[in-house]
C-alpha positions in Angstrom: -39.4 23.6 -36.0 -38.6 20.5 -34.0 -38.4 20.7 -30.3 -35.2 21.7 -28.7 -34.1 20.7 -25.3 -33.5 23.5 -22.9 -29.7 23.2 -23.0 -29.7 23.8 -26.6 -32.6 26.2 -26.7 -31.1 28.7 -24.1 -27.5 28.0 -25.0 -25.5 31.5 -24.7 -25.0 33.3 -27.9 -22.9 36.4 -26.4 -20.3 36.6 -24.0 -22.5 38.3 -21.3 -24.9 35.2 -21.4 -22.4 32.9 -20.1 -22.9 32.2 -16.4 -20.0 31.6 -13.8 -17.1 32.2 -16.1 -16.3 35.9 -16.1 -12.7 35.4 -15.9 -12.7 33.9 -19.1 -15.3 35.9 -20.9 -13.8 39.4 -19.7 -10.2 38.2 -20.9 -11.4 37.1 -24.3 -13.4 40.4 -24.9 -10.2 42.6 -24.0 -8.0 40.6 -26.3 -10.6 41.3 -29.1 -10.5 45.0 -28.2 -6.8 45.2 -28.1 -6.4 42.8 -31.4 -4.1 40.3 -29.2 -5.3 37.1 -30.9 -3.5 33.9 -30.1 -3.2 31.4 -32.6 -4.2 28.4 -30.1 -6.4 28.3 -27.0 -7.4 25.3 -24.7 -10.7 25.5 -22.8 -10.6 23.0 -19.8 -12.8 22.3 -17.0 -16.0 20.5 -15.7 -18.7 19.0 -18.2 -21.5 21.2 -19.2 -19.9 24.7 -17.9 -19.6 26.4 -21.4 -16.4 25.6 -23.0 -17.7 24.7 -26.6 -20.1 27.4 -26.2 -17.4 30.1 -25.5 -15.4 28.5 -28.4 -18.4 29.2 -30.7 -18.9 32.8 -29.4 -15.1 33.3 -29.8 -15.4 32.3 -33.5 -18.2 34.5 -34.1 -16.5 37.7 -32.7 -13.5 36.8 -34.7 -15.1 36.6 -38.0 -18.0 39.1 -37.4 -17.9 41.5 -40.4 -18.8 44.5 -38.2 -15.8 46.2 -36.5 -15.7 46.8 -32.9 -17.0 50.1 -31.8 -19.3 50.4 -34.9 -23.0 51.1 -34.4 -24.1 47.8 -35.0 -21.2 46.3 -32.6 -20.2 48.9 -30.1 -18.3 46.1 -27.9 -16.4 43.0 -28.6 -19.5 41.0 -28.6 -20.7 39.3 -31.7 -23.2 41.2 -33.7 -25.3 38.2 -34.5 -26.7 39.9 -37.6 -24.2 39.7 -40.4 -23.8 36.5 -42.4 -20.8 35.1 -40.7 -22.5 35.4 -37.3 -25.6 33.7 -38.4 -23.8 30.8 -40.2 -21.6 30.1 -37.3 -24.7 30.2 -34.9 -26.5 27.7 -37.3 -23.4 25.4 -37.5 -22.8 25.6 -41.3 -20.2 28.2 -41.7 -17.3 27.1 -44.4 -14.5 28.7 -42.4 -15.2 27.4 -38.9 -14.6 23.6 -38.7 -15.8 21.9 -35.6 -14.1 18.4 -35.3 -15.3 15.6 -32.7 -11.8 14.8 -31.6 -13.1 11.6 -29.9 -13.6 9.8 -33.2 -11.0 11.8 -35.3 -8.4 11.4 -33.3 -5.8 9.3 -35.4 -2.7 10.8 -37.1 -4.3 10.5 -40.7 -7.3 12.9 -39.6 -4.7 15.4 -37.9 -2.5 15.1 -41.2 -5.6 16.2 -43.3 -6.4 19.0 -41.1 -2.7 20.4 -41.3 -2.8 20.2 -45.0 -6.2 22.1 -45.1 -4.8 24.5 -42.6 -2.2 25.8 -45.4 -5.1 27.3 -47.7 -6.7 30.6 -46.7 -10.2 30.8 -45.6 -13.0 30.9 -48.2 -14.6 34.2 -47.1 -14.0 35.2 -43.6 -10.8 36.7 -41.8 -9.9 33.5 -39.8 -10.1 29.9 -40.5 -11.0 28.5 -37.2 -10.6 24.6 -36.1 -12.6 23.8 -32.7 -11.6 20.5 -31.2 -14.1 19.2 -28.7 -12.8 16.4 -26.4 -9.2 17.1 -27.5 -7.5 14.9 -24.9 -8.7 11.9 -26.9 -6.1 12.7 -29.8 -3.4 10.3 -29.9 0.3 11.5 -29.1 1.2 10.6 -32.6 -1.7 12.9 -34.0 -0.3 15.8 -31.7 3.1 15.6 -32.8 2.0 15.9 -36.3 0.3 19.2 -35.2 3.1 20.3 -33.2 4.8 22.3 -35.9 1.8 23.8 -37.3 0.8 25.0 -33.7 4.2 26.5 -33.1 4.2 28.5 -36.4 1.0 28.4 -37.9 -0.3 30.7 -40.9 -1.7 34.2 -39.8 -5.2 33.0 -40.8 -5.6 30.0 -38.4 -6.9 29.8 -35.0 -6.9 26.5 -33.0 -9.5 26.0 -30.2 -9.3 22.9 -28.0 -12.0 22.0 -25.4 -11.2 19.2 -23.0 -12.2 18.0 -19.7 -8.8 16.6 -19.0 -5.9 18.9 -19.8 -3.4 17.0 -18.1 -3.7 14.4 -21.0 -2.7 16.8 -23.5 1.2 17.0 -24.0 3.0 19.7 -22.4 4.5 20.7 -25.5 0.9 21.4 -26.9 -0.2 23.3 -23.9 3.0 25.6 -23.8 2.0 26.9 -27.1 -1.5 27.6 -26.5 -3.4 30.0 -24.2 -4.8 27.7 -21.4 -8.2 28.8 -19.8 -9.4 26.9 -16.9 -13.2 27.1 -16.4 -14.8 27.1 -12.9 -17.6 25.0 -11.8 -20.8 27.0 -11.7 -22.0 28.1 -8.3 -25.3 26.9 -7.2 -26.5 30.6 -6.7 -25.8 31.3 -10.6 -27.4 28.0 -11.5 -30.6 28.5 -9.3 -30.8 32.2 -11.0 -30.6 30.5 -14.6 -33.2 28.0 -13.6 -35.7 30.6 -12.4 -35.2 32.6 -15.2 -35.9 29.7 -17.7 -38.7 28.5 -15.5 -40.3 31.8 -16.2 -39.7 31.7 -19.9 -41.3 28.3 -19.9 -44.3 29.1 -18.0 -43.2 26.4 -15.5 -44.6 26.4 -11.8 -41.9 25.6 -9.3 -41.1 26.9 -5.7 -37.9 27.8 -4.3 -37.1 24.4 -2.9 -37.7 22.6 -5.9 -35.3 24.7 -8.0 -32.7 24.3 -5.2 -33.0 20.6 -5.6 -32.5 20.9 -9.3 -29.6 23.1 -9.0 -28.0 20.8 -6.5 -28.5 18.3 -8.8 -26.5 19.9 -11.5 -23.4 19.4 -9.4 -21.8 22.5 -10.6 -22.9 21.9 -14.3 -25.5 24.2 -16.1 -26.3 21.7 -18.7 -26.7 18.8 -16.4 -29.1 20.9 -14.3 -31.0 21.9 -17.4 -31.3 18.3 -18.6 -32.8 17.3 -15.3 -35.3 20.3 -15.3 -36.2 19.1 -19.0 -36.9 15.6 -17.7 -38.8 16.9 -14.5 -40.9 19.1 -16.6 -41.9 16.1 -19.2 -42.9 14.1 -16.0 -44.7 16.8 -14.0 -48.5 17.3 -13.7 -49.9 20.1 -15.8 -52.4 23.0 -14.4 -54.0 25.2 -16.9 -51.5 23.9 -19.6 -48.3 24.6 -17.5 -46.4 22.1 -15.7 -46.2 22.2 -11.9 -42.8 20.9 -10.4 -43.1 19.1 -7.1 -39.9 18.3 -5.1 -41.2 14.9 -4.0 -42.0 14.1 -7.8 -38.4 15.1 -8.8 -36.9 13.0 -5.8 -38.7 10.0 -7.1 -37.6 10.8 -10.6 -34.0 11.3 -9.6 -33.9 8.1 -7.4 -32.7 10.1 -4.3 -34.3 10.6 -0.5 -34.7 13.7 1.2 -32.0 14.9 3.5 -34.2 14.7 6.6 -33.8 10.8 6.3 -30.1 11.4 7.1 -30.7 14.1 9.6 -32.8 11.4 11.4 -30.0 8.8 10.9 -27.4 10.8 12.5 -29.5 11.7 15.5 -29.7 7.9 15.9 -26.0 7.6 16.0 -25.5 10.4 18.3 -28.1 8.6 20.7 -26.2 5.1 20.1 -29.4 3.7 19.0 -28.3 0.8 16.3 -31.6 -0.6 16.1 -33.1 2.8 14.8 -30.1 3.3 12.3 -31.0 -0.2 11.0 -34.6 0.3 10.6 -34.1 3.4 8.6 -31.8 1.8 6.3 -34.2 -1.0 5.9 -36.9 1.2 4.9 -34.7 3.1 2.4 -33.6 -0.3 0.9 -36.9 -1.8 0.8 -38.4 1.1 -1.0 -35.9 0.3 -4.0 -33.2 2.7 -3.6 -29.7 1.9 -4.7 -27.2 1.1 -1.7 -24.7 3.0 -3.8 -26.7 5.9 -4.2 -27.8 6.1 -0.7 -24.1 6.0 0.1 -23.2 8.7 -2.3 -25.9 11.0 -0.8 -24.8 10.1 2.7 -21.2 11.2 1.8 -22.5 14.4 0.6 -24.7 14.9 3.7 -21.8 14.4 6.0 -19.7 16.8 3.8 -21.9 19.5 4.1 -22.3 18.7 8.1 -18.7 18.9 8.5 -18.2 22.2 6.5 -21.0 23.8 8.6 -19.1 22.7 11.7 -15.8 24.3 10.2 -17.6 27.4 9.0 -19.4 27.8 12.5 -22.9 28.0 10.5 -25.7 28.2 12.9 -29.1 26.5 12.7 -30.6 29.6 11.2 -28.2 29.4 8.4 -26.4 32.4 9.1 -22.2 32.3 9.4 -20.2 34.0 11.9 -17.5 34.9 9.5 -19.6 35.1 6.2 -17.9 32.3 4.5 -20.8 29.6 5.0 -22.6 30.4 1.6 -19.3 30.3 -0.2 -18.3 26.7 1.3 -22.0 25.2 1.1 -23.5 25.3 -2.2 -26.7 24.0 -1.1 -29.9 25.9 -0.3 -30.7 27.9 2.7 -33.0 25.0 4.3 -30.3 22.6 3.8 -27.7 24.5 5.3 -30.0 24.7 8.4 -30.4 21.0 8.3 -26.5 20.6 8.1 -25.9 23.0 11.0 -28.2 21.1 13.1 -26.5 17.7 12.5 -23.1 19.4 13.0 -24.1 20.7 16.3 -24.6 17.0 17.6 -20.7 16.1 17.0 -17.4 17.5 17.2 -15.1 18.0 13.9 -13.0 15.0 14.6 -16.1 12.8 14.8 -17.7 14.1 11.6 -14.2 13.7 10.0 -14.4 10.1 11.1 -17.8 9.4 9.8 -17.0 10.9 6.4 -13.9 8.6 6.0 -15.7 5.6 6.9 -18.6 6.2 4.5 -16.2 7.1 1.8 -14.6 3.9 2.4 -18.0 2.1 2.4 -19.1 3.9 -0.9 -15.8 2.7 -2.4 -16.3 -0.9 -1.4 -19.9 -0.7 -2.7 -18.2 -0.9 -6.4 -16.8 -4.2 -6.2 -19.0 -5.9 -3.8 -21.5 -8.8 -4.3 -23.9 -8.1 -1.4 -24.1 -4.4 -1.6 -26.9 -3.8 1.1 -24.9 -6.0 3.7 -21.8 -3.7 3.1 -24.0 -0.4 3.3 -25.7 -1.6 6.5 -22.2 -2.6 8.0 -21.0 1.2 7.2 -24.1 2.5 9.1 -23.3 0.2 12.1 -19.5 1.4 12.1 -20.8 4.9 12.5 -22.5 4.1 15.9 -19.3 2.3 17.0 -17.3 5.0 16.1 -19.3 7.2 18.3 -18.7 4.8 21.3 -14.9 5.2 21.1 -12.9 7.4 23.4 -10.8 9.8 21.7 -7.2 9.4 22.0 -6.9 13.2 23.0 -9.4 12.5 26.1 -7.4 9.5 27.1 -4.1 11.2 27.1 -5.6 14.1 29.1 -6.8 12.1 31.7 -3.1 10.4 32.2 -1.2 13.9 32.1 1.6 14.7 34.5 -0.7 15.8 37.3 -2.1 12.3 37.6 -0.9 10.4 40.9 -0.6 6.7 40.3 -1.8 4.2 42.8 0.3 1.6 44.1 -0.8 -1.9 44.0 -2.7 -2.8 47.0 -0.5 -5.1 49.6 -1.0 -8.8 50.0 -2.9 -10.2 52.8 -0.8 -10.3 55.7 1.7 -7.6 54.4 1.9 -4.5 56.8 1.4 -1.3 55.1 4.3 1.1 54.5 4.7 4.5 54.9 7.3 7.0 53.9 10.0 7.5 56.3 13.5 7.5 54.6 15.8 5.8 52.2 18.8 3.5 53.6 22.2 5.1 53.8 25.6 3.7 52.8 26.3 3.0 56.5 22.7 1.2 57.1 21.3 3.8 59.0 17.8 5.2 58.2 17.9 8.7 56.3 15.3 10.7 54.5 13.6 8.3 51.9 14.0 5.0 54.0 10.7 3.2 54.6 10.0 0.9 57.5 7.1 -1.2 58.1 3.9 0.4 59.5 0.5 -0.6 60.4 -1.2 2.6 59.1 -3.1 2.8 55.6 -1.5 4.3 52.9 -3.3 7.7 52.1 -6.2 7.5 49.3 -4.9 8.7 46.1 -7.1 9.1 42.8 -7.6 6.0 40.8 -6.0 5.5 37.2 -8.2 6.3 34.3 -10.5 3.7 33.1 -8.7 3.6 29.6 -5.0 3.8 29.1 -3.7 3.8 25.5 -0.4 2.5 26.9 -1.9 -0.6 28.5 -0.9 -3.0 25.8 2.8 -1.6 25.5 2.7 -2.0 29.4 1.8 -5.7 29.1 4.7 -6.3 26.6 7.3 -4.5 28.3 9.0 -6.1 31.4 10.1 -2.9 33.0 7.4 -1.1 35.1 5.3 2.2 33.9 3.9 5.0 35.7 0.8 3.4 36.3 2.3 0.3 38.0 4.7 -0.2 41.0 8.2 0.1 40.1 10.4 -2.8 40.9 14.0 -1.7 41.7 16.5 -4.7 41.1 18.9 -3.0 43.7 20.5 -4.4 46.7 17.4 -3.9 49.1 16.6 -5.6 52.2 13.1 -4.6 52.7 10.2 -3.0 50.9 9.6 0.9 51.0 7.4 3.4 49.5 8.5 6.6 48.0 6.8 9.7 46.7 8.9 11.7 44.1 6.9 14.8 42.6 3.4 13.9 41.8 4.1 10.0 41.5 4.0 7.4 44.3 6.6 4.5 43.7 6.2 1.4 45.3 9.5 -0.6 45.8 8.9 -4.2 46.7 11.1 -6.5 48.6 13.3 -8.6 46.5 15.5 -11.7 47.6 19.1 -11.3 48.2 20.9 -11.6 44.6 22.6 -14.9 43.6 26.3 -15.1 43.2 27.2 -14.1 39.7 29.2 -17.2 39.2 28.7 -20.8 40.8 31.1 -23.4 40.9 30.1 -26.5 39.3 32.2 -29.7 39.7 33.3 -31.3 36.6 34.5 -35.0 36.4 38.0 -35.1 34.8 39.3 -38.3 33.5 42.2 -40.0 34.9 45.5 -39.3 33.1 46.5 -42.1 30.8 50.3 -42.9 30.7 51.7 -43.5 27.1 54.2 -46.0 26.5 58.0 -44.5 26.2 58.3 -45.7 23.0 55.9 -46.4 20.2 56.7 -48.5 17.1 56.4 -46.7 13.7 55.2 -48.8 10.8 57.2 -48.3 7.7 56.4 -49.9 4.2 59.1 -52.2 3.0 59.4 -50.7 -0.3 60.4 -47.3 1.4 62.9 -48.6 3.6 65.9 -48.4 1.1 64.7 -44.8 0.3 64.6 -43.6 3.8 68.2 -45.0 4.5 69.4 -43.0 1.3 67.1 -39.8 1.4 67.0 -38.5 4.8 64.3 -35.7 3.8 61.7 -38.0 2.6 58.1 -37.6 4.3 57.0 -40.5 6.5 53.3 -41.4 6.5 51.3 -40.0 9.7 51.8 -42.4 12.7 49.1 -44.1 14.2 48.9 -44.2 18.0 46.8 -46.8 20.1 46.2 -46.8 23.7 44.4 -49.3 25.8 43.1 -46.8 28.3 39.4 -47.6 28.9 38.6 -43.8 28.7 39.9 -43.5 25.2 37.3 -44.0 22.7 38.1 -43.7 19.1 35.9 -40.9 17.3 33.4 -41.8 14.9 35.5 -40.3 12.0 39.0 -41.2 13.1 41.3 -42.2 10.2 43.5 -45.1 10.4 45.7 -45.4 7.4 47.9 -48.3 6.1 50.7 -48.1 3.7 50.2 -51.6 2.6 46.7 -50.9 1.0 46.6 -48.2 -1.7 43.0 -48.6 -2.2 42.4 -47.8 1.4 44.6 -44.9 1.4 42.7 -43.4 -1.6 39.4 -44.0 0.1 40.4 -42.3 3.4 41.9 -39.3 1.7 38.9 -38.9 -0.4 36.4 -39.2 2.4 38.5 -36.7 4.6 38.1 -34.0 1.7 34.1 -34.8 1.8 34.1 -36.3 -1.7 31.9 -38.9 -0.9 30.9 -39.9 -4.6 34.6 -40.3 -5.6 35.3 -42.3 -2.4 32.2 -44.8 -3.2 33.5 -45.1 -6.8 36.9 -46.0 -5.7 35.5 -48.7 -3.2 33.3 -50.2 -5.8 36.4 -50.4 -8.4 38.6 -53.3 -8.9 42.4 -52.5 -8.3 45.5 -53.9 -9.9 48.5 -52.8 -8.5 52.0 -53.9 -9.8 55.2 -52.3 -8.6 54.6 -48.3 -8.9 51.7 -48.5 -11.1 47.8 -48.8 -10.4 45.1 -49.9 -12.9 41.6 -48.9 -11.4 38.7 -50.6 -13.5 35.6 -48.5 -12.3 32.0 -49.4 -12.4 31.4 -45.7 -13.9 30.5 -44.8 -17.7 33.1 -42.8 -19.5 30.9 -39.6 -19.1 30.4 -40.1 -15.2 33.8 -41.1 -14.7 35.0 -37.6 -15.6 32.3 -36.2 -13.5 32.7 -38.0 -10.4 36.5 -38.2 -10.6 36.9 -34.6 -11.4 40.3 -32.4 -11.2 40.3 -32.2 -7.4 39.2 -36.2 -6.9 42.1 -37.1 -9.2 44.4 -34.6 -7.5 43.9 -36.1 -3.9 44.0 -39.7 -5.4 47.4 -39.1 -6.9 48.6 -37.6 -3.9 47.5 -40.5 -1.8 49.1 -43.0 -4.2 52.4 -41.1 -4.3 52.6 -41.6 -0.4 52.1 -45.3 -1.0 55.0 -45.5 -3.8 52.6 -45.5 -6.8 53.7 -42.9 -9.3 51.3 -43.9 -12.0 47.4 -44.0 -12.1 45.1 -45.3 -14.7 41.4 -45.0 -14.5 39.2 -47.1 -16.8 35.5 -46.7 -17.4 33.1 -49.7 -18.1 30.8 -52.1 -16.3 31.5 -53.7 -13.2 33.8 -56.8 -12.9 32.3 -60.3 -12.5 31.2 -61.3 -9.1 33.9 -63.8 -8.6 36.7 -61.5 -9.6 35.1 -58.3 -7.9 36.7 -57.3 -4.8 34.5 -57.0 -1.4 34.1 -53.0 -0.8 36.4 -52.3 2.2 34.9 -50.6 5.1 36.6 -47.3 6.2 37.7 -47.5 9.8 35.3 -45.4 12.1 32.9 -45.3 9.2 28.9 -46.3 9.9 29.6 -49.5 7.8 32.4 -50.4 10.1 30.4 -49.9 13.1 27.8 -52.1 11.7 29.9 -54.9 10.9 31.3 -54.9 14.6 27.6 -54.9 15.7 27.0 -58.3 17.8 23.4 -58.4 16.1 24.9 -58.1 12.5 27.8 -60.7 13.6 24.9 -63.1 14.5 22.9 -62.6 11.4 26.0 -63.4 9.5 26.5 -66.2 11.3 23.1 -67.9 11.1 21.9 -66.6 7.8 24.9 -65.7 5.7 23.8 -62.3 5.5 25.6 -59.6 3.6 25.5 -55.8 4.3 25.0 -54.0 1.1 23.8 -50.3 2.0 24.3 -48.5 5.5 23.0 -45.2 6.0 24.7 -42.9 8.4 21.9 -41.0 10.3 24.1 -39.3 12.8 24.3 -35.2 12.7 27.8 -34.1 10.9 30.1 -32.1 13.1 
């Protein structure tokens, strides 16, 4: 027969042979005895802990031809001798179908399974479907199986094994009995390895087997696979393999935990050079930084648990929980206890958190070696930090704060009294004294509130308090356990100061001011008394009166100027510019405006609001009809010069002496004026 690996050769064939899953095996055996068989089971848990194995044993127990309580089968265990048991054990039973759900995960595969489930078993009592890696099945496939799981035939039993039960829909889980498997304890794995080593004739000491059991990490199959590999690479003596712990560490690519114990001793001694030397030796030997970081994390975790459990260096726990929390060999427990004795629980927690972060960063960093070394150096730096608890305990309420030393030439102050409302000295007032202040304890070397004190202008308990009250001299006062030094402050300034403001001389306006009225409105004014007159323009000759840059001076004799001023006042600059560039033809009460805008742009620039303002301004000038014409600009000989709005930047530019001189000498013409003043 071909060679079988240890994981297959020593695979359990009875419920009693399964290690570490008593809560599952006892329940299933009781259900078999009471004939309480469910139609669906879900087995979930860590890899290599017996989920599929128990599913096969349960299938043998269900289809075993011998009844429970008979001579061949006294208990619910399968008899292992009938045809059904032997066929299921060999894996060629017709009525027990084991499906790899990782590859047969689609809806078509599940439909075929559902159709085949309608037929009764060929020979045995139950038709059993074992779905391995059931979480890989798609949601659509689970929905196709849902009705069969809810109301299955009497001869159908579904068993689903998975490592991720949360990926199975809740509707499926609620229709099945869910068994959560536990990780196998170290002592159980160690006992199984010891038994297998004796069966195989392998020579191995307890430390070697403990290393193999730790490498399994709660998985029996992983531990057996590593043991099988170690036996293949081990030297032989008299035809039997001899396992050596150093050879197994080299095979697994791990280092002894004594290296990490030495490293943590260097961290405790604040020896950064020794930490880097040990790390350099490990990395130069070919060890992976990620593997070293993983081992360091595990070692720090064991040390933290040893600290929490109160494990002594002899490996004994005061409350008896050390062996439960630490699934490692006794030698490793003592090593972890020695490291835990060097640090506090808070320090070990910070170390573990830092190495976990370093291990995570190594997964996506280019220079893994540098980041691993940096993580180890941070352990030394964390050791140098002062815990916040210690800092706060040093600045408790019983600490007396030292006042600032007086400046040279300033007399010392002694506590005598405080000023009364009448000005006389009473209790609490201070007077100058030549005696030195009594010595008080200095403040702590480190204060967590130092940065906050620098940011806040008000004084804190660690500095003299400056009282902004009406005080004429400095004094020192002790309140409880806190000494408060009140420094001398100058007399406060008046709240309000009178600042003379120059006022302009009053300007006398003339008694009567003429109001210009357009000629075409004179007759209408005589007959219609309620007609609105255009706003009057007042002009003064005072030297203090300066027209504002945006003052509007209107004239009823020019309709174009009226429209431009009205549009400018409404902040419609584009429309005002368009009306300035246009050619106006005014006859009686009608105005024809030939613009330079196209038909499309004319509707955009002269929108409804601009047209409304334009017509309102023209009505004030007696023009009741407005015609806007699109098209090209008028010829240069006919085009009217663009008028400058009074008070505008263009008007001021035309009035500038330099501009006038340039027009006189060179015949210059102002085409564009940009107003850079800030708008009010």
